[in-house]
C-alpha positions in Angstrom: 68.3 208.4 3.2 71.6 208.2 1.2 75.0 207.7 3.0 77.9 210.0 2.1 81.5 209.8 2.7 83.4 213.3 2.2 83.5 216.9 2.8 80.6 219.5 2.3 81.1 223.1 2.2 78.3 225.2 3.6 78.0 229.0 3.3 78.4 230.7 6.8 76.1 233.3 8.0 78.9 235.9 8.1 79.9 235.2 4.6 82.7 232.4 5.1 82.4 228.9 4.2 81.9 226.2 6.9 83.5 222.8 6.1 81.9 219.8 7.6 83.2 216.3 7.2 80.4 213.7 6.7 81.4 210.1 7.3 79.6 207.0 6.5 78.3 204.5 9.3 81.2 202.1 9.1 81.1 198.4 9.9 83.8 196.5 11.6 85.2 193.0 10.7 88.1 190.9 12.0 90.2 188.5 9.9 91.3 184.9 10.6 94.9 183.9 11.3 96.5 180.5 10.7 100.1 179.6 11.5 102.4 177.0 12.9 102.8 176.9 16.6 106.5 176.1 16.8 108.2 173.5 19.0 109.2 176.0 21.7 108.8 179.7 22.6 106.1 181.6 21.4 104.6 182.7 18.0 102.6 186.0 17.6 99.3 185.8 15.8 98.3 189.2 14.5 94.6 189.8 14.0 93.5 193.0 12.0 90.3 194.6 12.7 89.1 196.7 9.6 86.6 199.3 9.2 84.6 199.5 6.0 85.2 203.2 5.8 87.3 205.9 7.5 86.3 206.0 11.1 85.2 209.6 11.0 85.5 210.8 14.7 86.9 207.5 15.7 85.4 204.0 16.6 85.8 202.4 20.1 85.3 198.6 20.7 86.4 195.8 23.1 88.4 192.9 21.8 89.2 189.7 23.6 90.1 185.9 23.2 87.9 183.0 23.8 88.8 179.2 24.0 87.5 176.6 21.3 89.6 173.4 20.8 92.7 175.6 21.8 92.5 176.4 25.4 94.4 178.5 27.9 94.2 175.7 30.5 96.1 173.5 28.0 98.5 176.3 27.6 97.8 176.5 23.8 97.8 180.3 23.8 97.8 183.3 26.3 94.4 185.0 26.9 94.3 188.7 25.9 91.3 191.1 26.4 91.4 194.9 26.0 88.7 197.5 26.5 88.1 200.8 24.8 90.4 200.2 21.8 90.0 202.4 18.9 90.4 202.9 15.1 91.5 206.6 15.1 89.9 209.3 13.0 90.5 208.7 9.4 91.9 205.3 9.7 90.5 202.0 8.7 92.5 199.2 10.6 93.5 198.2 14.0 95.9 195.2 15.1 95.5 192.8 18.0 98.1 190.3 19.0 97.7 186.9 20.7 100.6 184.9 21.9 100.6 181.3 21.0 102.9 178.7 22.8 105.0 176.2 21.0 105.1 172.7 22.1 106.1 169.1 20.9 102.8 167.7 21.8 101.2 165.6 18.7 97.7 166.8 18.4 95.4 168.1 15.6 95.1 171.7 14.6 93.4 173.6 17.2 91.2 177.0 17.2 90.6 179.8 19.5 88.5 183.0 18.8 89.0 186.8 18.9 85.8 188.5 19.4 84.8 192.2 19.0 82.2 193.6 21.2 80.8 196.8 22.7 81.4 198.9 19.6 80.7 202.7 19.8 77.4 204.1 18.3 78.9 205.4 15.2 79.8 201.9 13.9 78.5 198.4 13.8 80.0 194.8 13.5 79.7 192.9 10.3 82.0 189.9 11.3 82.9 190.2 15.1 84.7 187.0 15.5 88.1 186.0 14.0 89.4 182.3 14.3 93.0 181.6 15.2 94.1 178.2 13.8 97.1 176.8 15.5 98.6 174.4 12.9 100.1 171.4 14.4 103.9 171.1 13.3 104.7 168.0 15.4 104.4 164.3 14.3 104.5 160.9 15.7 108.1 159.8 15.2 108.7 156.7 13.2 111.6 154.2 13.4 114.0 154.2 10.5 116.7 151.7 9.8 120.2 152.2 8.4 120.6 150.9 4.9 124.4 151.2 4.3 124.4 148.8 1.3 121.6 150.5 -0.7 119.5 147.4 -1.1 116.3 148.9 0.6 116.7 146.5 3.6 117.6 148.1 6.8 119.9 146.9 9.5 117.7 146.0 12.6 120.6 146.8 15.0 120.9 150.5 13.6 117.8 152.5 13.8 116.7 156.1 14.7 113.5 157.9 15.5 112.5 160.7 13.1 109.4 162.4 11.7 110.8 162.3 8.3 112.9 159.6 6.4 116.6 160.6 6.6 118.8 159.7 3.6 120.3 156.4 3.9 117.5 155.0 6.2 114.6 152.8 5.4 111.4 151.5 7.1 112.5 147.8 6.6 114.5 146.1 9.4 115.1 142.7 7.8 118.6 142.8 6.3 120.8 139.9 6.6 124.0 141.8 6.0 124.0 145.6 5.7 127.6 145.6 4.3 126.8 143.5 1.2 123.7 144.4 -1.1 123.8 141.0 -2.5 122.9 139.3 0.8 119.3 140.5 1.8 115.9 138.7 2.5 115.1 138.7 -1.2 118.4 136.8 -2.1 117.8 133.4 -3.8 120.2 130.8 -2.5 120.8 127.6 -4.5 122.1 124.4 -2.8 125.5 123.3 -4.3 
């Protein structure tokens, strides 16, 4: 049997034409989404469910989140499950949003899933699991020391914590005199 997607005209018994739309048996897939979480507030991850061909009379399905290394108990994202969702007639896409919570916790990238299930009989699933990757945008702060004289040796009494090295700061904290570039731990002193 061959599959066809299009319109067929048949001659009607009363002399008129009967037009019938014939649709291919579509398959559904869901994409993967990867974004930074942010330090506060929320970020929306939008997943797209795609039908391989127009949905004919429409396709229904259920969609919902599932924990992996990202979990709802750790407040990484907000669970979301919907039943009887649809890709309407002659459409090919549907979007599903998941709310991801921002934080300042230093942790590796984490994943959660979005699963398709219970698809109507006029379609099937080719890729029923999307992966949401929450990219960590937090860091372990490092101590940087002011280098006022530009000799690459920092003042041990003037430091800040930062995730990136600020201008005018270094990681070394052994300057003898941060107001004079000629006086530092590498200075060679001669006895008079």
